[in-house]
C-alpha positions as CSV (number, residue, x, y, z in Angstrom):
1,M,147.8,124.3,-72.8
2,N,147.6,125.6,-69.4
3,P,146.2,129.2,-69.2
4,Y,147.3,130.1,-65.7
5,H,150.7,128.6,-64.9
6,S,152.4,130.6,-62.2
7,K,155.8,130.0,-63.8
8,S,156.7,130.5,-67.5
9,E,158.8,127.3,-67.5
10,T,155.7,125.3,-66.6
11,L,154.0,126.6,-69.7
12,L,156.9,125.3,-71.8
13,R,156.6,122.0,-70.0
14,K,152.9,121.8,-70.8
15,E,153.6,122.6,-74.4
16,R,156.1,119.8,-74.7
17,F,153.7,117.5,-73.0
18,M,151.1,118.3,-75.7
19,K,153.0,116.0,-78.0
20,N,152.2,113.0,-75.8
21,R,148.8,114.2,-74.7
22,M,147.5,114.8,-78.2
23,S,149.0,111.8,-79.9
24,L,146.2,109.6,-78.8
25,V,143.7,111.8,-80.6
26,L,144.3,109.5,-83.5
27,I,142.6,106.6,-81.7
28,L,139.3,108.4,-81.5
29,A,138.1,108.2,-85.1
30,V,134.9,106.5,-84.1
31,S,132.0,104.6,-85.6
32,S,128.5,105.6,-84.7
33,V,126.4,102.7,-83.4
34,G,123.3,104.4,-84.6
35,A,120.1,105.7,-82.9
36,F,118.8,104.6,-79.6
37,A,116.7,101.4,-79.4
38,Q,113.0,101.5,-79.8
39,A,110.8,101.5,-76.7
40,Q,110.8,97.7,-76.4
41,G,114.5,97.6,-76.5
42,I,115.3,100.2,-73.8
43,K,116.2,97.5,-71.2
44,D,118.7,95.9,-73.6
45,K,120.1,99.3,-74.4
46,G,120.5,100.0,-70.7
47,S,122.3,96.8,-70.2
48,Q,124.6,97.5,-73.2
49,I,125.5,100.9,-71.7
50,A,126.2,99.4,-68.3
51,E,128.5,96.8,-70.0
52,R,130.4,99.5,-71.9
53,M,130.9,101.5,-68.7
54,H,132.2,98.4,-66.9
55,A,134.5,97.7,-69.8
56,V,136.0,101.2,-69.7
57,E,136.3,101.2,-66.0
58,N,138.2,97.9,-66.1
59,G,140.1,98.3,-69.3
60,L,142.8,100.9,-68.8
61,V,146.4,100.3,-70.0
62,E,149.3,102.1,-68.4
63,F,150.5,105.0,-70.5
64,R,154.2,105.4,-70.8
65,P,155.3,108.4,-72.9
66,G,157.6,107.3,-75.7
67,A,157.4,103.6,-74.8
68,P,156.7,101.2,-77.7
69,T,153.5,99.1,-77.5
70,P,154.6,95.5,-76.7
71,D,153.7,92.9,-79.4
72,A,154.5,89.7,-77.6
73,Q,151.5,89.6,-75.3
74,P,148.4,91.6,-74.4
75,P,149.1,94.5,-72.1
76,K,148.0,94.3,-68.5
77,L,144.6,95.8,-67.9
78,W,144.0,98.1,-64.9
79,T,140.9,99.5,-63.3
80,L,140.2,103.2,-63.4
81,A,140.4,103.3,-59.6
82,D,143.8,101.7,-59.8
83,R,145.1,104.2,-62.3
84,M,143.6,107.1,-60.3
85,A,145.6,106.0,-57.3
86,V,148.8,105.6,-59.2
87,N,148.5,109.0,-60.9
88,K,147.4,110.6,-57.6
89,V,144.2,111.9,-59.2
90,P,141.4,112.0,-56.5
91,G,138.5,112.7,-58.9
92,V,137.4,112.1,-62.5
93,S,134.3,112.9,-64.4
94,I,133.4,111.5,-67.9
95,A,130.7,112.1,-70.4
96,V,130.4,110.0,-73.6
97,I,128.5,111.2,-76.7
98,D,127.0,108.7,-79.1
99,G,124.2,109.1,-81.7
100,N,124.3,112.9,-81.2
101,A,123.4,112.5,-77.5
102,I,125.0,111.9,-74.2
103,E,125.0,108.1,-73.8
104,W,126.4,108.2,-70.3
105,A,128.0,110.4,-67.7
106,K,129.6,109.3,-64.5
107,G,131.8,110.7,-61.7
108,Y,134.6,108.7,-59.9
109,G,136.5,109.4,-56.7
110,V,136.2,112.4,-54.4
111,L,136.2,116.2,-54.8
112,K,139.0,116.6,-52.3
113,A,141.6,114.1,-51.1
114,G,140.8,112.9,-47.6
115,G,137.2,114.0,-47.9
116,S,134.0,112.0,-48.3
117,A,132.2,114.2,-50.9
118,A,132.0,112.1,-54.0
119,V,132.4,113.3,-57.6
120,T,129.1,113.1,-59.5
121,P,128.2,114.1,-63.1
122,K,127.0,117.4,-61.6
123,S,130.4,118.3,-59.9
124,F,132.1,121.5,-61.1
125,F,135.5,121.2,-62.7
126,E,137.9,123.7,-64.2
127,A,137.7,123.6,-68.0
128,A,141.1,125.4,-68.4
129,S,142.0,126.1,-72.0
130,T,139.0,124.1,-73.3
131,S,137.3,127.4,-72.5
132,K,138.8,128.7,-75.7
133,A,136.4,126.7,-77.8
134,I,133.5,128.4,-76.0
135,T,135.1,131.8,-76.7
136,A,135.5,130.9,-80.4
137,V,131.8,130.1,-80.7
138,L,130.9,133.4,-79.1
139,V,133.1,135.2,-81.7
140,M,131.4,133.3,-84.5
141,H,128.0,134.2,-83.2
142,F,128.8,137.9,-83.5
143,V,130.4,137.3,-86.9
144,E,127.2,135.6,-88.0
145,K,125.2,138.6,-86.8
146,G,127.4,141.0,-88.8
147,R,128.8,142.7,-85.7
148,L,132.3,141.4,-86.1
149,R,134.5,140.6,-89.1
150,L,137.3,138.0,-88.9
151,D,139.8,140.0,-90.9
152,E,139.2,143.5,-89.6
153,D,141.8,145.4,-87.5
154,V,140.7,144.6,-83.9
155,N,141.3,148.2,-82.8
156,V,138.2,149.1,-84.8
157,Y,136.2,147.2,-82.2
158,L,138.2,147.9,-79.1
159,K,136.9,150.9,-77.0
160,S,138.0,150.4,-73.4
161,W,141.6,149.8,-74.5
162,K,143.5,149.7,-77.7
163,L,146.1,147.1,-78.8
164,P,149.4,149.1,-78.9
165,E,150.7,149.8,-82.4
166,N,154.4,149.1,-82.9
167,E,157.0,148.1,-85.6
168,W,155.4,144.7,-86.0
169,T,151.9,146.0,-86.8
170,K,152.9,148.6,-89.4
171,E,152.2,146.4,-92.4
172,K,149.8,143.8,-90.9
173,K,147.2,144.3,-88.3
174,V,146.0,142.0,-85.6
175,T,142.6,140.5,-86.5
176,L,140.2,138.1,-84.9
177,R,141.3,135.4,-87.3
178,V,145.0,135.5,-86.1
179,L,143.9,135.8,-82.5
180,L,141.7,132.7,-82.8
181,T,144.4,130.7,-84.5
182,H,147.4,131.8,-82.3
183,Q,149.1,133.8,-85.1
184,S,148.7,137.2,-83.5
185,G,152.3,137.7,-82.5
186,L,151.2,138.2,-78.9
187,P,153.2,136.6,-76.1
188,A,152.6,133.1,-74.8
189,T,152.1,134.3,-71.2
190,N,150.2,133.0,-68.2
191,F,148.7,135.1,-65.5
192,P,150.5,135.2,-62.2
193,N,149.4,138.0,-59.9
194,D,150.3,139.6,-56.5
195,E,147.9,137.8,-54.2
196,K,148.6,140.3,-51.4
197,I,147.0,143.0,-53.5
198,G,144.2,141.0,-55.1
199,K,143.0,139.7,-58.4
200,P,143.7,142.0,-61.4
201,T,141.0,143.5,-63.6
202,L,140.8,142.7,-67.3
203,L,142.5,145.9,-68.2
204,Q,145.3,145.4,-65.7
205,V,146.0,142.0,-67.3
206,L,146.0,143.5,-70.8
207,K,148.4,146.2,-69.7
208,G,150.5,143.9,-67.5
209,E,149.9,146.2,-64.5
210,I,150.0,145.4,-60.8
211,P,148.5,143.2,-59.4
212,A,148.9,141.4,-62.7
213,Q,152.4,140.1,-63.3
214,N,152.0,138.8,-66.8
215,K,153.5,140.2,-70.0
216,P,151.3,142.9,-71.5
217,A,149.3,142.4,-74.7
218,V,152.0,143.9,-77.0
219,V,152.7,142.3,-80.4
220,E,156.2,140.7,-80.6
221,S,156.2,139.5,-84.2
222,I,154.4,140.2,-87.5
223,P,150.8,139.1,-87.2
224,G,150.1,136.0,-89.3
225,S,153.8,135.2,-89.7
226,R,154.0,132.2,-87.3
227,W,152.0,130.1,-84.9
228,K,152.6,130.7,-81.2
229,Y,150.1,129.6,-78.6
230,S,148.9,132.7,-76.8
231,N,146.6,132.9,-73.8
232,I,146.6,136.6,-73.8
233,G,145.4,136.7,-77.3
234,Y,142.1,135.3,-76.1
235,V,142.0,137.9,-73.3
236,V,142.1,140.5,-76.1
237,I,139.1,138.6,-77.7
238,Q,137.3,138.9,-74.4
239,Q,137.8,142.7,-74.4
240,I,136.5,142.9,-78.0
241,L,133.4,140.9,-77.1
242,E,132.7,143.1,-74.0
243,D,133.2,146.3,-76.0
244,V,131.0,145.2,-78.9
245,A,128.2,143.7,-76.8
246,G,128.4,146.3,-74.0
247,K,128.2,143.5,-71.4
248,P,130.5,141.5,-69.2
249,F,132.0,138.4,-70.8
250,E,130.2,136.0,-68.4
251,Q,126.8,137.6,-69.3
252,I,127.5,137.2,-73.0
253,A,128.3,133.5,-72.5
254,Q,125.1,133.0,-70.4
255,E,122.9,134.7,-72.9
256,V,124.4,133.3,-76.2
257,L,125.3,129.7,-75.1
258,F,124.6,128.5,-71.6
259,R,120.9,129.3,-71.3
260,P,119.9,128.2,-74.9
261,L,121.8,124.9,-74.6
262,G,120.7,124.1,-71.1
263,M,124.2,124.4,-69.7
264,A,123.0,125.1,-66.2
265,S,126.2,124.0,-64.6
266,S,128.5,126.3,-66.6
267,T,129.8,129.7,-65.4
268,F,132.7,132.1,-65.9
269,I,131.9,133.6,-62.5
270,Y,134.4,132.6,-59.8
271,P,134.3,131.9,-56.9
272,L,131.2,129.8,-57.4
273,K,128.1,130.8,-55.6
274,R,128.0,129.8,-52.0
275,D,125.5,127.0,-52.5
276,L,127.6,125.4,-55.3
277,R,131.0,125.4,-53.7
278,S,130.4,122.2,-51.8
279,N,130.3,120.5,-55.2
280,E,133.5,122.0,-56.6
281,A,136.4,119.7,-57.5
282,V,139.5,120.9,-55.7
283,P,142.8,120.9,-57.7
284,H,145.6,118.6,-56.5
285,D,149.3,118.7,-57.2
286,N,151.5,115.9,-58.6
287,Q,151.6,114.3,-55.1
288,G,147.8,114.3,-54.9
289,K,147.8,117.1,-52.2
290,P,144.8,119.5,-52.3
291,C,145.7,123.1,-53.3
292,E,143.9,126.4,-53.5
293,P,142.5,127.1,-57.0
294,E,144.6,129.6,-59.0
295,M,141.7,130.9,-61.0
296,P,142.2,134.3,-62.8
297,G,140.7,137.6,-62.0
298,G,139.3,139.6,-64.9
299,A,140.8,137.5,-67.6
300,L,138.3,134.6,-68.4
301,A,138.1,133.8,-72.1
302,Q,141.4,131.9,-72.2
303,G,140.5,129.5,-69.5
304,G,138.1,130.7,-66.8
305,L,135.2,128.3,-67.3
306,M,133.8,126.2,-64.5
307,T,131.6,123.4,-65.8
308,T,130.8,119.7,-66.0
309,P,131.6,117.1,-68.7
310,S,127.9,116.8,-69.4
311,D,127.6,120.5,-70.1
312,L,130.7,120.5,-72.4
313,A,129.2,117.5,-74.1
314,R,126.0,119.5,-74.7
315,F,128.1,122.2,-76.3
316,A,129.9,119.7,-78.5
317,I,126.6,118.1,-79.5
318,E,125.3,121.5,-80.7
319,L,128.4,122.0,-82.9
320,I,128.1,118.4,-84.2
321,R,124.4,118.9,-85.0
322,A,125.0,122.2,-86.7
323,Y,127.8,120.7,-88.7
324,Q,125.4,118.0,-89.9
325,G,122.8,120.5,-90.9
326,K,120.4,119.5,-88.1
327,P,118.2,122.2,-86.5
328,D,120.6,124.5,-84.7
329,Q,120.2,127.0,-81.8
330,I,123.5,128.9,-81.9
331,L,125.3,128.8,-85.3
332,F,124.3,128.0,-88.8
333,Q,125.8,125.0,-90.6
334,Q,128.0,127.1,-92.8
335,T,129.4,129.0,-89.7
336,V,130.4,125.8,-87.9
337,R,132.0,124.4,-91.0
338,R,133.9,127.6,-91.4
339,M,135.2,127.1,-87.8
340,F,136.3,123.6,-88.8
341,Q,138.1,124.6,-91.9
342,K,141.9,124.4,-91.8
343,E,143.5,127.7,-91.3
344,L,147.1,126.3,-91.2
345,D,149.0,123.1,-90.7
346,L,150.9,122.9,-87.5
347,D,154.5,121.6,-87.5
348,P,154.2,117.8,-87.0
349,R,157.4,118.0,-84.9
350,M,155.5,119.9,-82.2
351,F,153.1,117.1,-81.5
352,G,154.5,114.0,-83.3
353,F,151.9,113.9,-86.0
354,P,150.1,116.2,-88.4
355,L,147.6,118.5,-86.8
356,E,145.6,121.5,-88.1
357,E,144.4,124.7,-86.6
358,G,140.8,125.8,-87.1
359,L,139.1,128.9,-85.7
360,G,139.5,128.3,-81.9
361,V,139.8,124.5,-82.1
362,F,142.3,121.9,-83.2
363,L,141.5,119.7,-86.1
364,Q,142.6,116.2,-87.0
365,G,141.7,113.6,-89.6
366,S,139.3,113.7,-92.6
367,G,136.1,112.1,-93.8
368,K,134.4,110.1,-91.1
369,D,137.6,110.2,-89.0
370,F,137.5,114.1,-88.8
371,S,137.5,115.5,-85.3
372,F,137.6,118.8,-83.5
373,L,139.2,119.0,-80.1
374,H,140.6,121.2,-77.4
375,P,142.5,120.1,-74.2
376,G,143.2,122.2,-71.2
377,G,145.2,122.1,-68.0
378,N,145.4,124.5,-65.0
379,D,147.9,124.8,-62.3
380,P,148.0,123.6,-59.5
381,G,146.2,120.6,-60.8
382,A,143.1,120.3,-63.1
383,T,142.8,118.9,-66.6
384,S,140.1,118.9,-69.3
385,W,139.7,117.2,-72.7
386,L,137.0,117.6,-75.3
387,V,136.8,115.8,-78.6
388,G,134.0,115.5,-81.1
389,Y,133.4,113.7,-84.4
390,P,130.9,115.7,-86.5
391,E,130.5,113.0,-89.2
392,L,129.7,110.3,-86.6
393,G,127.8,112.1,-83.9
394,T,130.1,110.9,-81.2
395,G,132.8,112.1,-78.8
396,A,133.9,112.4,-75.2
397,V,134.7,114.8,-72.4
398,I,137.1,113.9,-69.5
399,M,137.8,116.3,-66.6
400,T,140.0,115.7,-63.6
401,N,141.1,117.4,-60.4
402,G,144.7,116.2,-60.5
403,A,148.0,117.5,-62.0
404,K,148.6,114.1,-63.5
405,G,145.1,114.0,-65.0
406,D,146.7,114.3,-68.4
407,L,148.3,110.9,-68.0
408,L,145.1,109.4,-66.7
409,S,143.1,110.8,-69.6
410,L,145.6,109.2,-72.0
411,E,144.6,105.9,-70.4
412,I,140.9,106.5,-70.4
413,L,140.7,107.5,-74.1
414,P,142.1,104.1,-75.4
415,A,139.7,102.3,-73.1
416,L,136.8,104.2,-74.6
417,A,138.2,103.5,-78.1
418,K,138.5,99.7,-77.5
419,T,135.1,99.5,-75.8
420,Y,133.2,101.3,-78.5
421,G,135.1,99.6,-81.4
422,W,136.8,102.8,-82.5
423,P,139.7,102.4,-84.9
424,P,143.2,102.1,-83.4
425,A,145.9,104.8,-83.9
426,R,147.2,105.2,-87.4
């Protein structure tokens, strides 16, 4: 879901596209290939990884939404470069997790169409709504410390601003649980603003005041009564975290997550520092034309992260290891498993298959096939996808700088599945 669409109808388009985008989650129920080779087998392991990368780069199949898979003959295979050209996506960055570690990470294409600066594993991309998974872990960190409670009225924690009370909040209050699971009753708004005036502050976004042009954070239905994807719900979470910690959101993320996990290429501060801007992936529209980024002002928690697939992979690995009961740095095993417990079933008609909502992440499958995931997409053209398999210690992160990066990711994921021997869609 795109957190910053400039037009409300684009948000609805993205929501409809989630059905196609998320349907291929089913192919990623993977089998771990075990630990890395012993010292004497490092060369063989390196050759194996190179072969896998080559197979992925040359094993894409065209994705056609709604089209049946042909049975008569094997589908035509395309190279990643071919499909990038067709989908007008100038740059892609991929990180693959296996054996609770990053097996490989690689960049493809260029940071900006017409330019010569190549995408590398260290290039910065917009994480978009994948940022919500980061926000959820920050919340659970404070829950674990006893500074937040999932089922407390959020106005108990809010100091700089209060969520307005109205007819919908008389019987049931807004809590962190309903905010994390998109059941708060808050609007499904994005964050356009008056560029002539400047970027809005966090409070201006919450109040819907100029230069912000979004709907204000006012409850529109009984909290907990229905699921409705809400970006501004995560902006409310940002204000809660800032008020409780007494620090800016970006500082909280640095101290709690980025520094401990070695996520040195992750930041909620935008624009990037001057010495980093030359390595920023520029967004591109459907025609592959470069555009100015439409990053938000004060609102960050719903989708303001700039990062790399490798850093997001480090984040996913931490959750996977904690889930498994391995030595953890951020959350205890029981806390991560609480995040990954089903809060509600989502209507299968929305996505075309059963999907569950956890605390800040989507959930799918069971047993060894269980996965947590969060996609993201920003206007005018950036996409992100994170998926992890806690039982198997594997997963993948794909980020692009093109509006059609969704389609391309749906071609990369099956290539990864085939190459690694992951089970096909059920």
